[in-house]
N, C-alpha and C positions, 0 to 999 in steps of 0.2 A: 499695697494699695495706697495710692497717694490721696491727699486731701481733695484734689480736683476730681478724682474718680468717685470718692464718697459723695461729694456735692452733686455730681452728675447723676449718680444712682438715686440719691434722694429726690432730685428734681424729676426724674422719670417716675418714681413712686408717687410723688405728689400730683403730677400731671395725670397719671392713671386713675388715682382716687378722685380727682376733680372731674374727669371724664365720666366715671361710674356714677358719681353723685349727680351730675348734670343729666345723664341719661335717665336715672331714676326719677328725678324731679320732672322731666318731660313726660315720663310715663304716668306719674301721679296727676299731672295737670291734664293730660289727655283723658285719663279715667274720670276725673272730676268733671271735665267738660261734657263727656258722654252722659254722665249721670244727671247733669244739670239741665239737659234737654230731653230726658227720657220720658215718654208718655206712659200713662198707666190707665187703661180703659177698664171700667167696671160696668156690669149690668145692674141697672137700678129698676126696682119695681115699686110704684107708689099706688096705694089703694085710696079710693075716695068713696064717701058714703053721703047720701042725701035722701030727702023724702021721695024724690023722683026715682031713685034706684041707686045702684052701686056702680063703681067703675074701677078700671085699672089702667095704669100708665106704665108702659115699658120704655125704658130709655137707656142710652149708653152715655156714660160720663167719663171725661178725661180728667182724672185726679192727679195726673203727672205734671211735670214742669215744662214739657215741650209738646209740640203738635204731634198727633198720631196721623200718619199718612196711610189711608185705607188702600189695601191692595186686593182684598177679596171679602165679600160678605154674602151670606146666604142662610136660608132657613132649612131645617130638617124636621121631618115627622117620622117617628119610629126609625131613626137613623138613616132615612132615605132623603137625599137632597131634593128640595122642591124646585121645580123648574116652572116659572110662571107661563101661563098660556097666552097672556096678552102682552101689553106694553111693560117694559121694565119699570116705568114710573108708577105702575099700579101693583107692584110686587107684594106689598103688605096687604092690600085689600084682597088680592087674588089668593094669598096664603090663608087669610081668615076665612074666605069662602070655602077653600079646600078643607080646612080643619074643622070649622064649625058648621058650615052649610046652613041647614034649616033646623039644627038641633035645638037652638034657643034664640031668642030675640036679642040683638045687639045693635049698637050704633057706633060706627067708627068715626070719631070726631077729627082727629089729626093723625097723620101718618107720614112716614118718610124714612129713607135710608140714605146714609152717606154714600156718595158716588165713589166709584173706583178711581183712585188717584187724588181724591179730595183729602183735605186735612181737617181733623177735629182739633180745634185749638186747645191749649192748656186751660183747664177749668171750664171747658165747653161741654155742652150737652146736646145730644140729638135724640128727639122723641121718635121712637120707632112706631109706637101705636098708642093712641089714647082711645080706649074703648069703654062705652057706657052700656050697662045692662039695665034697661028701664024696668022698674017694678021688682027688682031683685035685691036681696040683701047681700052683705059681704060673704056670709057663709055659703050662699048659693053660687057666688062667683068662684069660690074655692072648689065647689063641686063641678062647676063648668070647666075649670082648668083640668080636673081629673078626667072628665068626659072627653076633652079634646085629645088626650093621649100624650105621648112623649114628644114634646116639641122642644126644639133647640134653635138658638141663633149663633152662628159662627162668624167671627170677624177676624181677618188677618190684617195686621198693620205693621208699619215700621217707623223707626225713629229717624231723626235727621241724619244719623250716622248709619243708616240702612240696617239697623239691628232688627231682625224679624221677630215679631211678637204675635200672640194669639189671644182671642177672647172666645170662650165657649160658654154659653149661658143656656141653662135648661130650666 
């Protein structure tokens, strides 16, 4: 083997290692970029208490670094999907009427759902329902939740990289 053959072989080895290192660096950069815009939705429950009564606020918060693009959202009661009888814009109030009915007195202050195809921005929050229970204490609100039964909220969303994610809150 001549000196020029050794130099050529070493050049091929160096070029191959450089290619592998570049491919790995590109993979690491892509992985980092995906993580840097990944949303993370959490179900948040806030309770409030006053002389007039108690209340509860259900919301979805995006604690991730990127927007969460909503693909599907719905309520279930006893593992059966709720289909609103009226307008889609009144889905939360229709669900409360279905679950609570006339069992106890309540007042729905604020409600809303993220639309399909909409985005919940990073560090953003969507209030699903702000409900007051006039003349009741916080302990009675907990009893009300038990009376309502097994209720859940399901939300399917994706990241900017089309990574499918889910939130199931009970």
